[in-house]
C-alpha positions as CSV (number, residue, x, y, z in Angstrom):
1,M,16.8,70.1,8.1
2,V,14.3,67.5,8.8
3,T,15.2,64.0,7.9
4,A,12.4,61.5,7.5
5,N,13.1,57.9,7.8
6,A,11.2,56.0,5.2
7,V,9.6,53.0,6.7
8,S,8.8,50.2,4.3
9,T,5.5,48.7,4.9
10,D,5.6,46.1,2.2
11,R,3.5,43.1,3.3
12,H,3.5,39.9,1.3
13,S,1.6,36.8,2.1
14,Q,1.3,33.5,0.5
15,V,-1.4,30.9,0.8
16,H,-0.3,27.3,0.7
17,T,-3.1,24.9,0.1
18,E,-2.7,21.2,0.6
19,V,-5.3,18.5,0.1
20,R,-4.7,15.7,2.6
21,S,-6.3,12.3,2.3
22,P,-7.7,10.9,5.5
23,I,-5.4,8.6,7.3
24,E,-7.9,5.8,6.9
25,T,-7.6,6.1,3.1
26,V,-3.9,5.9,3.3
27,V,-3.9,2.9,5.6
28,S,-6.5,1.1,3.4
29,R,-4.3,1.7,0.3
30,V,-1.3,0.3,2.1
31,I,-3.2,-2.8,3.2
32,M,-4.5,-3.3,-0.4
33,F,-1.0,-2.9,-1.8
34,V,0.6,-5.3,0.7
35,F,-2.0,-8.0,0.2
36,G,-1.9,-7.4,-3.6
37,V,1.8,-8.1,-3.6
38,I,1.3,-11.3,-1.6
39,E,-1.5,-12.5,-3.9
40,V,0.7,-11.8,-7.0
41,L,3.5,-13.8,-5.5
42,I,1.2,-16.7,-4.8
43,A,-0.3,-16.4,-8.3
44,I,3.2,-16.6,-9.9
45,R,4.0,-19.6,-7.7
46,F,0.8,-21.3,-9.0
47,V,1.6,-20.6,-12.6
48,L,5.2,-21.8,-12.2
49,M,4.1,-25.0,-10.6
50,L,1.3,-25.5,-13.2
51,L,3.8,-25.1,-16.0
52,G,6.3,-27.5,-14.4
53,A,9.1,-24.9,-13.9
54,N,12.5,-26.1,-12.7
55,A,12.4,-25.7,-8.9
56,E,16.2,-25.3,-8.9
57,A,16.2,-22.2,-11.1
58,G,17.0,-19.0,-9.3
59,F,13.7,-17.2,-10.0
60,A,11.6,-20.2,-9.1
61,K,13.6,-20.7,-5.9
62,L,12.9,-17.1,-5.0
63,I,9.2,-17.2,-5.7
64,Y,8.8,-20.6,-4.0
65,G,10.7,-19.4,-0.9
66,V,8.9,-16.1,-0.5
67,S,5.4,-17.4,-1.3
68,G,5.9,-20.6,0.6
69,V,5.5,-18.6,3.9
70,F,2.1,-17.4,2.8
71,V,0.9,-20.7,1.4
72,A,2.1,-22.8,4.3
73,P,-1.1,-22.5,6.4
74,F,-3.1,-23.9,3.5
75,T,-0.9,-26.8,2.3
76,A,-2.6,-29.6,4.1
77,L,-6.1,-28.7,3.0
78,F,-6.0,-30.4,-0.4
79,N,-3.9,-32.9,-2.2
80,T,-1.8,-31.6,-5.0
81,Q,-2.4,-33.2,-8.4
82,E,0.6,-33.9,-10.6
83,A,0.7,-34.7,-14.3
84,G,3.9,-34.9,-16.3
85,G,5.9,-32.6,-14.0
86,A,3.1,-30.0,-13.8
87,V,1.5,-29.5,-10.4
88,F,-2.0,-28.1,-9.8
89,E,-1.7,-26.7,-6.3
90,W,-5.2,-26.1,-4.9
91,S,-3.7,-24.6,-1.7
92,S,-2.3,-21.7,-3.7
93,L,-5.8,-20.9,-5.0
94,V,-7.3,-21.1,-1.6
95,A,-4.6,-18.9,-0.2
96,I,-5.2,-16.2,-2.8
97,A,-9.0,-16.3,-2.0
98,V,-8.4,-16.1,1.8
99,Y,-5.9,-13.3,1.5
100,A,-8.3,-11.3,-0.7
101,L,-11.1,-11.8,1.8
102,V,-8.8,-10.8,4.7
103,A,-7.7,-7.6,2.9
104,W,-11.3,-6.8,1.9
105,G,-12.4,-7.3,5.6
106,L,-9.7,-5.1,7.0
107,V,-10.5,-2.3,4.6
108,A,-14.2,-2.6,5.3
109,L,-13.5,-2.5,9.0
110,I,-11.4,0.7,8.6
111,R,-14.2,2.3,6.5
112,A,-16.8,1.3,9.1
113,V,-15.0,3.1,11.9
114,S,-13.5,6.0,10.0
115,P,-14.9,9.4,11.0
116,R,-14.6,11.1,7.7
117,E,-14.9,10.0,4.1
118,Q,-13.5,13.0,2.2
119,A,-10.1,14.5,1.7
120,Q,-9.4,17.5,3.9
121,T,-8.2,20.8,2.5
122,V,-5.7,22.6,4.7
123,E,-4.6,26.2,4.0
124,R,-1.6,27.8,5.6
125,I,-1.0,31.5,5.2
126,V,2.6,32.7,5.5
127,S,3.2,36.4,5.6
128,E,6.4,38.4,5.2
129,E,6.0,39.7,8.8
130,D,6.0,36.2,10.2
131,S,9.1,35.2,8.4
132,T,11.0,38.4,9.3
133,A,9.9,38.1,13.0
134,A,11.4,34.7,13.1
135,R,14.8,36.0,12.1
């Protein structure tokens, strides 16, 4: 009596495809996001001051405290103009413009030195043999 051992030769493989953005694109997006948040905080500060918001209110204190760090280098450039409790703060507008230019310059620099401009497609093939051999 001859016994034959049945050997299973089932082979399964899967292809995993990922599209990866270049690191330069990711860094550019992070820079634009961070500078965008800074500019929005300064813009809210400008509007609150223009409308004569109560500086002792919690939200105004938060905005003035956080945005004050970013507006500080520009405060001595221009005089602030007041009328009936409302303050027109030129330094906030200058700060928004300068931060926008700095963000644009950094992103332009990254794009100038980046080696690739397109997303990269990466395929990874996982076969059943590879996963059983690892066990």
